[in-house]
Backbone as ProteinMPNN parsed JSONL, in Angstrom:
{"seq_chain_A": "MDFFTAGDEFTEQIRNDHSMDYAEIVTKIRNGDPDDFLGGYSVMKLEGWPRLLSDATDVLSLGWTGTAKNLASGGKFGT", "coords_chain_A": {"N_chain_A": [[-21.88, 17.358, -4.944], [-20.244, 15.047, -2.919], [-20.849, 12.995, -0.088], [-19.301, 11.159, 2.406], [-19.541, 8.481, 4.658], [-18.99, 6.562, 7.692], [-18.758, 3.156, 7.019], [-19.653, 3.223, 4.37], [-18.821, 2.205, 0.983], [-16.539, 3.509, -0.218], [-15.283, 4.801, 1.977], [-14.625, 2.578, 3.556], [-12.821, 1.25, 1.867], [-10.667, 3.035, 1.872], [-10.093, 3.037, 4.614], [-9.166, 0.417, 4.949], [-6.89, 0.337, 3.408], [-3.373, -0.161, 2.983], [-1.886, 2.138, 3.254], [-2.934, 3.532, 5.333], [-1.654, 2.61, 7.535], [0.541, 4.251, 7.818], [-0.58, 6.647, 8.803], [-1.437, 5.736, 11.289], [1.027, 5.058, 12.451], [2.266, 7.56, 12.592], [0.608, 8.789, 14.479], [1.187, 7.177, 16.711], [3.898, 7.774, 17.063], [3.729, 10.478, 17.716], [2.423, 10.238, 20.138], [4.417, 9.146, 21.637], [5.158, 6.524, 22.51], [7.372, 4.069, 22.167], [6.989, 1.306, 22.088], [4.732, 0.927, 20.652], [5.409, 1.002, 17.998], [5.764, -1.305, 16.591], [4.829, -3.74, 14.104], [2.448, -3.279, 11.407], [2.584, -2.428, 7.883], [4.296, -4.647, 5.758], [6.225, -5.536, 3.102], [7.628, -7.933, 2.74], [6.352, -9.65, 4.556], [3.695, -9.716, 3.671], [3.749, -10.017, 0.845], [6.176, -11.08, -0.006], [9.176, -12.543, -1.562], [8.507, -12.716, -4.368], [7.314, -10.234, -4.925], [9.45, -8.442, -4.554], [11.146, -9.276, -6.617], [9.52, -8.688, -8.793], [9.373, -5.887, -8.563], [12.091, -5.267, -8.946], [12.411, -6.092, -11.587], [10.742, -4.251, -12.832], [12.194, -1.887, -12.375], [14.644, -2.44, -13.705], [13.733, -2.637, -16.317], [13.156, -0.089, -16.894], [10.609, 0.702, -16.187], [8.896, -0.422, -18.063], [7.816, -3.058, -17.743], [6.197, -2.686, -15.516], [4.352, -0.854, -16.522], [3.177, -2.458, -18.474], [1.956, -4.385, -16.815], [0.116, -2.74, -15.57], [-1.547, -1.93, -17.722], [-2.529, -4.448, -18.539], [-3.979, -5.258, -16.306], [-5.948, -3.407, -16.021], [-5.286, -1.223, -14.467], [-5.079, -2.123, -11.859], [-2.731, -3.378, -11.01], [0.863, -2.805, -11.173], [2.738, 0.086, -12.339]], "CA_chain_A": [[-21.011, 17.162, -3.819], [-20.386, 13.716, -2.33], [-20.631, 12.864, 1.346], [-18.911, 9.799, 2.752], [-19.725, 8.199, 6.075], [-18.484, 5.26, 8.131], [-19.503, 2.013, 6.512], [-19.873, 3.21, 2.923], [-17.778, 1.45, 0.276], [-15.326, 4.3, -0.398], [-14.643, 4.987, 3.283], [-14.052, 1.299, 3.982], [-11.641, 0.976, 1.048], [-9.581, 3.861, 2.399], [-9.773, 2.566, 5.964], [-8.462, -0.862, 4.864], [-5.699, 0.466, 2.583], [-2.152, -0.245, 3.787], [-1.338, 3.474, 3.503], [-3.451, 4.01, 6.621], [-0.646, 2.255, 8.541], [1.378, 5.432, 8.01], [-1.296, 7.564, 9.697], [-1.408, 5.143, 12.623], [2.394, 5.157, 12.961], [2.491, 8.967, 12.952], [-0.099, 9.014, 15.745], [1.947, 6.503, 17.771], [5.122, 8.545, 17.297], [3.344, 11.701, 18.429], [2.077, 9.87, 21.51], [5.691, 8.911, 22.293], [5.351, 5.187, 23.064], [8.11, 3.284, 21.167], [6.496, -0.066, 22.006], [3.629, 0.91, 19.686], [5.887, 1.126, 16.633], [5.881, -2.619, 15.978], [3.711, -4.144, 13.266], [2.216, -2.443, 10.236], [2.768, -2.979, 6.546], [5.592, -5.235, 5.43], [6.193, -6.201, 1.804], [8.091, -9.311, 2.88], [5.366, -10.447, 5.277], [2.458, -9.856, 2.913], [3.91, -10.39, -0.554], [7.37, -11.907, -0.116], [10.196, -12.367, -2.592], [7.996, -12.431, -5.716], [7.087, -8.791, -5.069], [10.748, -7.801, -4.73], [11.608, -9.604, -7.968], [8.684, -7.918, -9.706], [9.813, -4.491, -8.49], [13.413, -5.19, -9.563], [12.187, -6.185, -13.028], [10.201, -2.957, -13.253], [13.286, -0.906, -12.372], [15.604, -2.782, -14.756], [13.129, -2.407, -17.639], [12.818, 1.34, -16.921], [9.172, 0.862, -15.998], [8.097, -1.046, -19.103], [7.038, -4.202, -17.236], [5.157, -2.135, -14.639], [3.319, -0.282, -17.396], [2.478, -3.591, -19.084], [1.07, -4.952, -15.784], [-0.956, -1.778, -15.373], [-2.478, -2.029, -18.849], [-3.151, -5.77, -18.555], [-4.895, -5.434, -15.171], [-6.894, -2.296, -15.946], [-4.857, -0.277, -13.428], [-5.034, -2.717, -10.532], [-1.341, -3.7, -10.68], [1.864, -2.11, -11.954], [3.034, 1.473, -12.018]], "C_chain_A": [[-21.299, 15.775, -3.231], [-20.093, 13.766, -0.84], [-20.349, 11.404, 1.646], [-19.024, 9.623, 4.255], [-19.152, 6.836, 6.407], [-19.388, 4.157, 7.588], [-19.754, 2.047, 5.019], [-18.65, 2.625, 2.22], [-16.468, 2.229, 0.16], [-14.566, 4.468, 0.916], [-13.971, 3.703, 3.744], [-12.824, 0.924, 3.158], [-10.446, 1.775, 1.553], [-9.137, 3.35, 3.756], [-8.928, 1.291, 5.913], [-7.205, -0.808, 4.011], [-4.451, 0.473, 3.465], [-1.545, 1.124, 4.058], [-1.849, 4.063, 4.811], [-2.514, 3.617, 7.755], [0.23, 3.46, 8.848], [0.716, 6.407, 8.989], [-1.285, 7.039, 11.127], [-0.02, 5.261, 13.245], [2.698, 6.584, 13.4], [1.821, 9.281, 14.288], [0.67, 8.388, 16.905], [3.234, 7.256, 18.094], [4.799, 9.805, 18.094], [2.987, 11.419, 19.88], [3.31, 9.474, 22.319], [5.909, 7.542, 22.903], [6.049, 4.298, 22.032], [7.647, 1.835, 21.068], [5.352, -0.194, 21.003], [4.096, 0.916, 18.242], [5.989, -0.216, 15.912], [4.651, -2.928, 15.136], [3.593, -3.234, 12.063], [2.524, -3.171, 8.951], [4.186, -3.499, 6.343], [5.467, -5.98, 4.105], [6.587, -7.664, 1.946], [7.055, -10.192, 3.57], [4.138, -10.714, 4.408], [2.652, -10.4, 1.507], [5.17, -11.188, -0.841], [8.287, -11.583, -1.278], [9.636, -12.11, -3.984], [7.753, -10.936, -5.941], [8.413, -8.062, -5.287], [11.308, -8.06, -6.125], [10.822, -8.816, -9.011], [9.118, -6.454, -9.732], [11.179, -4.31, -9.153], [13.295, -5.24, -11.089], [11.646, -4.861, -13.568], [11.295, -1.9, -13.347], [14.243, -1.175, -13.535], [15.052, -2.542, -16.154], [12.709, -0.945, -17.817], [11.307, 1.574, -16.9], [8.301, 0.168, -17.019], [7.24, -2.187, -18.568], [5.931, -3.725, -16.293], [4.011, -1.548, -15.439], [2.503, -1.388, -18.049], [1.515, -4.24, -18.086], [-0.125, -4.041, -15.548], [-1.993, -1.887, -16.474], [-3.233, -3.359, -18.836], [-4.179, -5.947, -17.436], [-5.92, -4.301, -15.043], [-6.562, -1.323, -14.836], [-4.747, -0.846, -12.044], [-3.596, -3.012, -10.075], [-0.409, -2.864, -11.542], [2.045, -0.681, -11.518], [2.195, 2.425, -12.818]], "O_chain_A": [[-22.456, 15.386, -3.071], [-19.203, 14.488, -0.391], [-21.072, 10.516, 1.194], [-18.65, 10.506, 5.027], [-18.861, 6.043, 5.511], [-20.613, 4.224, 7.687], [-20.043, 1.005, 4.431], [-17.568, 2.558, 2.802], [-15.398, 1.674, 0.411], [-13.347, 4.297, 0.96], [-12.858, 3.742, 4.27], [-11.881, 0.34, 3.692], [-9.338, 1.248, 1.649], [-7.94, 3.242, 4.022], [-8.054, 1.107, 6.76], [-6.509, -1.817, 3.894], [-4.462, 1.038, 4.559], [-0.763, 1.269, 4.998], [-1.252, 5.0, 5.34], [-2.562, 4.219, 8.827], [0.62, 3.673, 9.996], [1.37, 6.928, 9.892], [-1.139, 7.814, 12.072], [0.099, 5.533, 14.44], [3.31, 6.802, 14.445], [2.404, 9.962, 15.131], [0.792, 8.998, 17.967], [3.618, 7.365, 19.259], [5.514, 10.154, 19.034], [3.217, 12.255, 20.754], [3.264, 9.465, 23.549], [6.784, 7.403, 23.757], [5.396, 3.814, 21.107], [7.893, 1.19, 20.048], [5.037, -1.297, 20.554], [3.267, 0.841, 17.334], [6.281, -0.242, 14.717], [3.558, -2.436, 15.419], [4.526, -2.502, 11.734], [2.702, -4.389, 8.939], [5.157, -2.843, 6.723], [4.7, -6.937, 3.992], [5.962, -8.539, 1.348], [6.895, -11.358, 3.207], [3.604, -11.823, 4.414], [1.817, -11.162, 1.019], [5.221, -11.909, -1.837], [8.202, -10.52, -1.894], [10.239, -11.343, -4.734], [7.969, -10.436, -7.045], [8.489, -7.157, -6.119], [11.88, -7.162, -6.743], [11.387, -8.334, -9.992], [9.218, -5.853, -10.801], [11.406, -3.317, -9.844], [13.997, -4.516, -11.795], [12.051, -4.41, -14.639], [11.32, -1.11, -14.291], [14.613, -0.255, -14.265], [15.815, -2.272, -17.081], [12.001, -0.604, -18.764], [10.798, 2.513, -17.512], [7.079, 0.16, -16.873], [6.058, -2.277, -18.901], [4.843, -4.301, -16.276], [2.844, -1.718, -15.087], [1.283, -1.277, -18.167], [0.397, -4.606, -18.448], [-1.245, -4.512, -15.349], [-3.191, -1.933, -16.196], [-4.437, -3.393, -19.091], [-5.143, -6.696, -17.593], [-6.671, -4.247, -14.069], [-7.456, -0.66, -14.31], [-4.357, -0.132, -11.12], [-3.288, -2.905, -8.888], [-0.841, -2.277, -12.534], [1.567, -0.277, -10.458], [2.325, 3.64, -12.666]]}, "name": "protein", "num_of_chains": 1, "seq": "MDFFTAGDEFTEQIRNDHSMDYAEIVTKIRNGDPDDFLGGYSVMKLEGWPRLLSDATDVLSLGWTGTAKNLASGGKFGT"}
């Protein structure tokens, strides 16, 4: 059995993942303050047009280019 605590590598990776923005947004919605909904993850702000072109290529190739990126990067990129 593994135990994870604040500061260990796994916990910090999860804490810094952009998917945690979703958890923060849900909390803000539940608290009911619409001014708190600004900010968070944005593909255009962080990755820009190259990311959109890459995603479009993946869709048009029926996932082949995403799979190729996945294999070439050892699972770090792609689908």
